[in-house]
A tleap script that builds the chain and sets N, CA, C and O, in Angstrom:
source leaprc.protein.ff14SB
mol = sequence {
  NMET LYS GLN ILE ALA TRP PHE PHE LYS TRP
  ILE LEU LYS ALA ALA ILE PHE PHE THR LEU
  PHE ALA PHE ALA LEU ASN ASN GLN HIE ASP
  ALA THR VAL ARG PHE PHE PHE GLY GLN GLN
  TRP THR ALA PRO LEU VAL LEU VAL VAL LEU
  SER ALA PHE ALA ILE GLY LEU LEU ILE GLY
  VAL LEU GLY MET VAL PRO ARG TRP TRP GLN
  HIE ARG ARG ALA ALA THR ARG ASP SER ARG
  ALA THR SER GLU LYS THR THR PRO THR GLN
  PRO PRO HIE GLY CILE
}
set mol.1.N position { 87.323 108.169 76.002 }
set mol.1.CA position { 87.989 107.301 76.946 }
set mol.1.C position { 87.448 107.512 78.364 }
set mol.1.O position { 87.304 106.560 79.131 }
set mol.2.N position { 87.149 108.787 78.706 }
set mol.2.CA position { 86.603 109.073 80.036 }
set mol.2.C position { 85.247 108.415 80.228 }
set mol.2.O position { 84.929 107.941 81.319 }
set mol.3.N position { 84.444 108.387 79.163 }
set mol.3.CA position { 83.113 107.803 79.273 }
set mol.3.C position { 83.172 106.305 79.505 }
set mol.3.O position { 82.335 105.749 80.217 }
set mol.4.N position { 84.151 105.655 78.912 }
set mol.4.CA position { 84.296 104.209 79.105 }
set mol.4.C position { 84.703 103.918 80.547 }
set mol.4.O position { 84.173 102.998 81.170 }
set mol.5.N position { 85.642 104.697 81.076 }
set mol.5.CA position { 86.064 104.509 82.466 }
set mol.5.C position { 84.905 104.789 83.413 }
set mol.5.O position { 84.708 104.055 84.382 }
set mol.6.N position { 84.137 105.840 83.145 }
set mol.6.CA position { 82.973 106.170 83.961 }
set mol.6.C position { 81.964 105.018 83.931 }
set mol.6.O position { 81.411 104.644 84.965 }
set mol.7.N position { 81.728 104.457 82.731 }
set mol.7.CA position { 80.788 103.351 82.575 }
set mol.7.C position { 81.253 102.127 83.368 }
set mol.7.O position { 80.450 101.505 84.063 }
set mol.8.N position { 82.529 101.779 83.273 }
set mol.8.CA position { 83.051 100.622 84.004 }
set mol.8.C position { 83.020 100.843 85.517 }
set mol.8.O position { 82.823 99.901 86.286 }
set mol.9.N position { 83.215 102.086 85.933 }
set mol.9.CA position { 83.142 102.389 87.360 }
set mol.9.C position { 81.719 102.144 87.871 }
set mol.9.O position { 81.538 101.576 88.948 }
set mol.10.N position { 80.725 102.563 87.114 }
set mol.10.CA position { 79.343 102.345 87.530 }
set mol.10.C position { 78.961 100.867 87.448 }
set mol.10.O position { 78.179 100.396 88.273 }
set mol.11.N position { 79.490 100.131 86.481 }
set mol.11.CA position { 79.251 98.691 86.397 }
set mol.11.C position { 79.816 98.004 87.639 }
set mol.11.O position { 79.178 97.119 88.210 }
set mol.12.N position { 81.019 98.417 88.055 }
set mol.12.CA position { 81.633 97.833 89.251 }
set mol.12.C position { 80.822 98.160 90.498 }
set mol.12.O position { 80.612 97.291 91.345 }
set mol.13.N position { 80.366 99.398 90.618 }
set mol.13.CA position { 79.531 99.776 91.766 }
set mol.13.C position { 78.234 98.967 91.790 }
set mol.13.O position { 77.812 98.504 92.850 }
set mol.14.N position { 77.614 98.797 90.648 }
set mol.14.CA position { 76.369 98.028 90.580 }
set mol.14.C position { 76.617 96.565 90.942 }
set mol.14.O position { 75.805 95.958 91.640 }
set mol.15.N position { 77.721 95.994 90.479 }
set mol.15.CA position { 78.040 94.595 90.794 }
set mol.15.C position { 78.262 94.419 92.293 }
set mol.15.O position { 77.788 93.446 92.881 }
set mol.16.N position { 78.979 95.353 92.912 }
set mol.16.CA position { 79.202 95.269 94.357 }
set mol.16.C position { 77.882 95.395 95.108 }
set mol.16.O position { 77.630 94.644 96.049 }
set mol.17.N position { 77.038 96.342 94.697 }
set mol.17.CA position { 75.751 96.525 95.361 }
set mol.17.C position { 74.898 95.269 95.255 }
set mol.17.O position { 74.351 94.816 96.261 }
set mol.18.N position { 74.771 94.693 94.059 }
set mol.18.CA position { 73.915 93.523 93.901 }
set mol.18.C position { 74.485 92.299 94.599 }
set mol.18.O position { 73.725 91.445 95.057 }
set mol.19.N position { 75.806 92.194 94.690 }
set mol.19.CA position { 76.410 91.099 95.439 }
set mol.19.C position { 76.076 91.220 96.922 }
set mol.19.O position { 75.693 90.236 97.555 }
set mol.20.N position { 76.219 92.417 97.476 }
set mol.20.CA position { 75.878 92.621 98.885 }
set mol.20.C position { 74.377 92.457 99.133 }
set mol.20.O position { 73.969 91.940 100.173 }
set mol.21.N position { 73.570 92.892 98.189 }
set mol.21.CA position { 72.117 92.732 98.320 }
set mol.21.C position { 71.736 91.258 98.321 }
set mol.21.O position { 70.901 90.835 99.120 }
set mol.22.N position { 72.344 90.469 97.426 }
set mol.22.CA position { 72.073 89.027 97.397 }
set mol.22.C position { 72.551 88.364 98.687 }
set mol.22.O position { 71.890 87.461 99.199 }
set mol.23.N position { 73.693 88.803 99.214 }
set mol.23.CA position { 74.183 88.285 100.495 }
set mol.23.C position { 73.165 88.553 101.594 }
set mol.23.O position { 72.885 87.676 102.412 }
set mol.24.N position { 72.614 89.753 101.616 }
set mol.24.CA position { 71.637 90.115 102.643 }
set mol.24.C position { 70.359 89.286 102.505 }
set mol.24.O position { 69.780 88.864 103.506 }
set mol.25.N position { 69.928 89.056 101.282 }
set mol.25.CA position { 68.711 88.266 101.078 }
set mol.25.C position { 68.916 86.802 101.444 }
set mol.25.O position { 68.000 86.153 101.948 }
set mol.26.N position { 70.117 86.280 101.191 }
set mol.26.CA position { 70.382 84.867 101.474 }
set mol.26.C position { 70.688 84.599 102.944 }
set mol.26.O position { 70.702 83.440 103.357 }
set mol.27.N position { 70.928 85.612 103.728 }
set mol.27.CA position { 71.292 85.427 105.126 }
set mol.27.C position { 70.296 86.109 106.057 }
set mol.27.O position { 70.672 86.930 106.893 }
set mol.28.N position { 69.037 85.761 105.901 }
set mol.28.CA position { 67.999 86.336 106.745 }
set mol.28.C position { 67.684 85.462 107.948 }
set mol.28.O position { 66.818 85.809 108.752 }
set mol.29.N position { 68.364 84.348 108.084 }
set mol.29.CA position { 68.122 83.475 109.230 }
set mol.29.C position { 68.627 84.145 110.496 }
set mol.29.O position { 69.541 84.970 110.460 }
set mol.30.N position { 68.026 83.783 111.600 }
set mol.30.CA position { 68.427 84.370 112.873 }
set mol.30.C position { 69.764 83.785 113.332 }
set mol.30.O position { 70.034 82.594 113.175 }
set mol.31.N position { 70.567 84.640 113.889 }
set mol.31.CA position { 71.834 84.240 114.494 }
set mol.31.C position { 71.829 84.733 115.933 }
set mol.31.O position { 71.280 85.791 116.238 }
set mol.32.N position { 72.434 83.970 116.794 }
set mol.32.CA position { 72.486 84.334 118.204 }
set mol.32.C position { 73.923 84.643 118.579 }
set mol.32.O position { 74.820 83.826 118.371 }
set mol.33.N position { 74.134 85.823 119.131 }
set mol.33.CA position { 75.449 86.226 119.628 }
set mol.33.C position { 75.380 86.133 121.141 }
set mol.33.O position { 74.559 86.791 121.781 }
set mol.34.N position { 76.254 85.306 121.708 }
set mol.34.CA position { 76.246 85.091 123.153 }
set mol.34.C position { 77.342 85.932 123.807 }
set mol.34.O position { 78.519 85.830 123.461 }
set mol.35.N position { 76.923 86.766 124.761 }
set mol.35.CA position { 77.845 87.611 125.502 }
set mol.35.C position { 78.155 86.962 126.838 }
set mol.35.O position { 77.750 85.828 127.092 }
set mol.36.N position { 78.870 87.677 127.690 }
set mol.36.CA position { 79.189 87.179 129.020 }
set mol.36.C position { 77.955 87.197 129.911 }
set mol.36.O position { 76.990 87.912 129.641 }
set mol.37.N position { 77.999 86.401 130.975 }
set mol.37.CA position { 76.967 86.351 132.013 }
set mol.37.C position { 75.592 85.983 131.472 }
set mol.37.O position { 74.578 86.474 131.968 }
set mol.38.N position { 75.551 85.132 130.470 }
set mol.38.CA position { 74.293 84.627 129.951 }
set mol.38.C position { 73.516 85.582 129.062 }
set mol.38.O position { 72.393 85.271 128.664 }
set mol.39.N position { 74.079 86.722 128.745 }
set mol.39.CA position { 73.402 87.678 127.857 }
set mol.39.C position { 73.525 87.184 126.416 }
set mol.39.O position { 74.552 86.623 126.033 }
set mol.40.N position { 72.492 87.391 125.634 }
set mol.40.CA position { 72.537 87.004 124.230 }
set mol.40.C position { 71.707 87.966 123.398 }
set mol.40.O position { 70.792 88.629 123.887 }
set mol.41.N position { 72.062 88.016 122.121 }
set mol.41.CA position { 71.373 88.886 121.177 }
set mol.41.C position { 71.019 88.044 119.966 }
set mol.41.O position { 71.895 87.417 119.371 }
set mol.42.N position { 69.761 88.021 119.597 }
set mol.42.CA position { 69.297 87.272 118.435 }
set mol.42.C position { 68.829 88.269 117.388 }
set mol.42.O position { 67.961 89.103 117.646 }
set mol.43.N position { 69.420 88.170 116.195 }
set mol.43.CA position { 69.090 89.082 115.099 }
set mol.43.C position { 69.394 88.367 113.778 }
set mol.43.O position { 70.080 87.345 113.772 }
set mol.44.N position { 68.889 88.897 112.667 }
set mol.44.CA position { 69.258 88.320 111.370 }
set mol.44.C position { 70.772 88.375 111.163 }
set mol.44.O position { 71.433 89.315 111.605 }
set mol.45.N position { 71.308 87.368 110.493 }
set mol.45.CA position { 72.753 87.241 110.320 }
set mol.45.C position { 73.352 88.462 109.632 }
set mol.45.O position { 74.465 88.869 109.966 }
set mol.46.N position { 72.646 89.046 108.688 }
set mol.46.CA position { 73.184 90.198 107.977 }
set mol.46.C position { 73.366 91.389 108.928 }
set mol.46.O position { 74.304 92.169 108.763 }
set mol.47.N position { 72.484 91.537 109.915 }
set mol.47.CA position { 72.644 92.613 110.900 }
set mol.47.C position { 73.820 92.349 111.833 }
set mol.47.O position { 74.507 93.281 112.250 }
set mol.48.N position { 74.049 91.089 112.157 }
set mol.48.CA position { 75.187 90.743 113.003 }
set mol.48.C position { 76.491 91.060 112.275 }
set mol.48.O position { 77.411 91.626 112.867 }
set mol.49.N position { 76.573 90.700 110.999 }
set mol.49.CA position { 77.780 90.985 110.211 }
set mol.49.C position { 77.960 92.490 110.037 }
set mol.49.O position { 79.077 92.992 110.166 }
set mol.50.N position { 76.887 93.214 109.749 }
set mol.50.CA position { 76.961 94.663 109.590 }
set mol.50.C position { 77.386 95.334 110.896 }
set mol.50.O position { 78.170 96.283 110.879 }
set mol.51.N position { 76.880 94.852 112.012 }
set mol.51.CA position { 77.264 95.411 113.310 }
set mol.51.C position { 78.737 95.161 113.603 }
set mol.51.O position { 79.430 96.049 114.100 }
set mol.52.N position { 79.215 93.970 113.302 }
set mol.52.CA position { 80.634 93.660 113.524 }
set mol.52.C position { 81.517 94.552 112.653 }
set mol.52.O position { 82.561 95.023 113.104 }
set mol.53.N position { 81.104 94.784 111.416 }
set mol.53.CA position { 81.862 95.660 110.530 }
set mol.53.C position { 81.871 97.092 111.063 }
set mol.53.O position { 82.914 97.745 111.073 }
set mol.54.N position { 80.714 97.578 111.504 }
set mol.54.CA position { 80.625 98.953 112.007 }
set mol.54.C position { 81.448 99.130 113.279 }
set mol.54.O position { 82.108 100.155 113.451 }
set mol.55.N position { 81.415 98.150 114.163 }
set mol.55.CA position { 82.204 98.242 115.396 }
set mol.55.C position { 83.695 98.220 115.070 }
set mol.55.O position { 84.464 98.969 115.672 }
set mol.56.N position { 84.111 97.385 114.140 }
set mol.56.CA position { 85.511 97.353 113.727 }
set mol.56.C position { 85.949 98.655 113.092 }
set mol.56.O position { 87.063 99.121 113.328 }
set mol.57.N position { 85.086 99.240 112.294 }
set mol.57.CA position { 85.380 100.530 111.678 }
set mol.57.C position { 85.524 101.619 112.733 }
set mol.57.O position { 86.434 102.445 112.653 }
set mol.58.N position { 84.640 101.627 113.712 }
set mol.58.CA position { 84.688 102.611 114.788 }
set mol.58.C position { 85.970 102.460 115.618 }
set mol.58.O position { 86.602 103.458 115.965 }
set mol.59.N position { 86.347 101.241 115.932 }
set mol.59.CA position { 87.576 101.006 116.688 }
set mol.59.C position { 88.792 101.456 115.883 }
set mol.59.O position { 89.722 102.037 116.442 }
set mol.60.N position { 88.793 101.195 114.594 }
set mol.60.CA position { 89.898 101.628 113.749 }
set mol.60.C position { 90.023 103.144 113.679 }
set mol.60.O position { 91.126 103.684 113.762 }
set mol.61.N position { 88.900 103.824 113.527 }
set mol.61.CA position { 88.922 105.296 113.473 }
set mol.61.C position { 89.370 105.871 114.806 }
set mol.61.O position { 90.188 106.790 114.838 }
set mol.62.N position { 88.847 105.343 115.907 }
set mol.62.CA position { 89.247 105.837 117.221 }
set mol.62.C position { 90.723 105.560 117.500 }
set mol.62.O position { 91.377 106.333 118.200 }
set mol.63.N position { 91.243 104.477 116.964 }
set mol.63.CA position { 92.663 104.188 117.117 }
set mol.63.C position { 93.549 105.133 116.333 }
set mol.63.O position { 94.704 105.342 116.704 }
set mol.64.N position { 93.036 105.707 115.259 }
set mol.64.CA position { 93.827 106.617 114.429 }
set mol.64.C position { 93.732 108.072 114.865 }
set mol.64.O position { 94.552 108.885 114.437 }
set mol.65.N position { 92.765 108.428 115.697 }
set mol.65.CA position { 92.563 109.824 116.086 }
set mol.65.C position { 93.795 110.450 116.728 }
set mol.65.O position { 94.152 111.565 116.347 }
set mol.66.N position { 94.474 109.797 117.689 }
set mol.66.CA position { 95.666 110.441 118.262 }
set mol.66.C position { 96.749 110.728 117.216 }
set mol.66.O position { 97.410 111.765 117.275 }
set mol.67.N position { 96.927 109.818 116.270 }
set mol.67.CA position { 97.934 110.034 115.222 }
set mol.67.C position { 97.529 111.194 114.322 }
set mol.67.O position { 98.374 111.992 113.915 }
set mol.68.N position { 96.231 111.291 114.010 }
set mol.68.CA position { 95.758 112.420 113.195 }
set mol.68.C position { 96.009 113.739 113.907 }
set mol.68.O position { 96.463 114.704 113.291 }
set mol.69.N position { 95.714 113.786 115.212 }
set mol.69.CA position { 95.945 115.016 115.972 }
set mol.69.C position { 97.422 115.369 115.979 }
set mol.69.O position { 97.787 116.537 115.852 }
set mol.70.N position { 98.267 114.367 116.126 }
set mol.70.CA position { 99.707 114.603 116.150 }
set mol.70.C position { 100.173 115.193 114.810 }
set mol.70.O position { 100.941 116.155 114.792 }
set mol.71.N position { 99.724 114.635 113.721 }
set mol.71.CA position { 100.097 115.150 112.399 }
set mol.71.C position { 99.529 116.543 112.169 }
set mol.71.O position { 100.184 117.388 111.559 }
set mol.72.N position { 98.327 116.784 112.649 }
set mol.72.CA position { 97.727 118.113 112.480 }
set mol.72.C position { 98.510 119.171 113.249 }
set mol.72.O position { 98.757 120.263 112.737 }
set mol.73.N position { 98.903 118.840 114.493 }
set mol.73.CA position { 99.712 119.775 115.275 }
set mol.73.C position { 101.049 120.032 114.598 }
set mol.73.O position { 101.508 121.174 114.557 }
set mol.74.N position { 101.680 118.998 114.069 }
set mol.74.CA position { 102.968 119.160 113.393 }
set mol.74.C position { 102.812 120.015 112.138 }
set mol.74.O position { 103.666 120.856 111.858 }
set mol.75.N position { 101.737 119.811 111.380 }
set mol.75.CA position { 101.516 120.601 110.172 }
set mol.75.C position { 101.258 122.059 110.519 }
set mol.75.O position { 101.748 122.953 109.829 }
set mol.76.N position { 100.493 122.314 111.582 }
set mol.76.CA position { 100.241 123.691 112.015 }
set mol.76.C position { 101.534 124.359 112.458 }
set mol.76.O position { 101.795 125.514 112.124 }
set mol.77.N position { 102.336 123.622 113.210 }
set mol.77.CA position { 103.618 124.160 113.680 }
set mol.77.C position { 104.544 124.466 112.491 }
set mol.77.O position { 105.209 125.502 112.475 }
set mol.78.N position { 104.587 123.570 111.503 }
set mol.78.CA position { 105.424 123.795 110.323 }
set mol.78.C position { 104.942 124.978 109.496 }
set mol.78.O position { 105.751 125.757 108.992 }
set mol.79.N position { 103.614 125.115 109.355 }
set mol.79.CA position { 103.102 126.241 108.570 }
set mol.79.C position { 103.362 127.567 109.282 }
set mol.79.O position { 103.626 128.578 108.630 }
set mol.80.N position { 103.289 127.571 110.607 }
set mol.80.CA position { 103.607 128.803 111.349 }
set mol.80.C position { 105.084 129.141 111.210 }
set mol.80.O position { 105.439 130.307 111.039 }
set mol.81.N position { 105.943 128.138 111.281 }
set mol.81.CA position { 107.382 128.377 111.146 }
set mol.81.C position { 107.704 128.893 109.747 }
set mol.81.O position { 108.554 129.770 109.594 }
set mol.82.N position { 107.039 128.362 108.733 }
set mol.82.CA position { 107.260 128.801 107.362 }
set mol.82.C position { 106.770 130.228 107.168 }
set mol.82.O position { 107.437 131.031 106.516 }
set mol.83.N position { 105.603 130.551 107.734 }
set mol.83.CA position { 105.076 131.910 107.574 }
set mol.83.C position { 105.929 132.918 108.334 }
set mol.83.O position { 106.061 134.060 107.893 }
set mol.84.N position { 106.507 132.530 109.456 }
set mol.84.CA position { 107.393 133.440 110.190 }
set mol.84.C position { 108.687 133.686 109.434 }
set mol.84.O position { 109.251 134.778 109.517 }
set mol.85.N position { 109.167 132.692 108.700 }
set mol.85.CA position { 110.397 132.859 107.928 }
set mol.85.C position { 110.174 133.776 106.734 }
set mol.85.O position { 111.080 134.510 106.340 }
set mol.86.N position { 108.976 133.742 106.154 }
set mol.86.CA position { 108.713 134.529 104.954 }
set mol.86.C position { 108.309 135.963 105.260 }
set mol.86.O position { 108.448 136.830 104.397 }
set mol.87.N position { 107.813 136.238 106.463 }
set mol.87.CA position { 107.425 137.614 106.779 }
set mol.87.C position { 108.666 138.406 107.187 }
set mol.87.O position { 109.469 137.924 107.986 }
set mol.88.N position { 108.828 139.595 106.657 }
set mol.88.CA position { 110.006 140.384 107.000 }
set mol.88.C position { 109.920 140.888 108.438 }
set mol.88.O position { 108.841 141.209 108.936 }
set mol.89.N position { 111.067 140.950 109.087 }
set mol.89.CA position { 111.079 141.422 110.479 }
set mol.89.C position { 111.105 142.932 110.539 }
set mol.89.O position { 110.670 143.504 111.538 }
set mol.90.N position { 111.604 143.613 109.496 }
set mol.90.CA position { 111.640 145.065 109.460 }
set mol.90.C position { 110.888 145.537 108.235 }
set mol.90.O position { 110.926 144.877 107.197 }
set mol.91.N position { 110.200 146.675 108.332 }
set mol.91.CA position { 109.479 147.183 107.153 }
set mol.91.C position { 110.474 147.668 106.102 }
set mol.91.O position { 111.591 148.062 106.437 }
set mol.92.N position { 110.072 147.641 104.839 }
set mol.92.CA position { 110.967 148.139 103.785 }
set mol.92.C position { 111.300 149.613 104.010 }
set mol.92.O position { 110.543 150.320 104.675 }
set mol.93.N position { 112.435 150.090 103.459 }
set mol.93.CA position { 112.925 151.435 103.731 }
set mol.93.C position { 112.147 152.535 103.006 }
set mol.93.O position { 112.317 153.696 103.379 }
set mol.94.N position { 111.370 152.287 102.074 }
set mol.94.CA position { 110.683 153.343 101.341 }
set mol.94.C position { 109.361 153.756 101.962 }
set mol.94.O position { 108.721 154.668 101.438 }
set mol.95.N position { 108.929 153.158 103.015 }
set mol.95.CA position { 107.586 153.412 103.542 }
set mol.95.C position { 107.611 154.344 104.708 }
set mol.95.O position { 106.561 154.660 105.268 }
savepdb mol mol.pdb
quit
């Protein structure tokens, strides 16, 4: 059963790769992105789409960083509080 799932996973990965590859081959025409003040960038359409995706990904990650730091600080604080509760304040009497 594991081998069948592994096989289907690789079939899905191959299908996604070939779909994206065909998209890239079919969209090699130049596209012009016009910025402010008359600036423009001309590149193949697939690079424009890839750049937009990468910029969106970067903005999303940067937007999540403060929340990640907040959760990390809370987890560190909780683990310290838990370790302080479990450590004995006085040594055992036999030592």
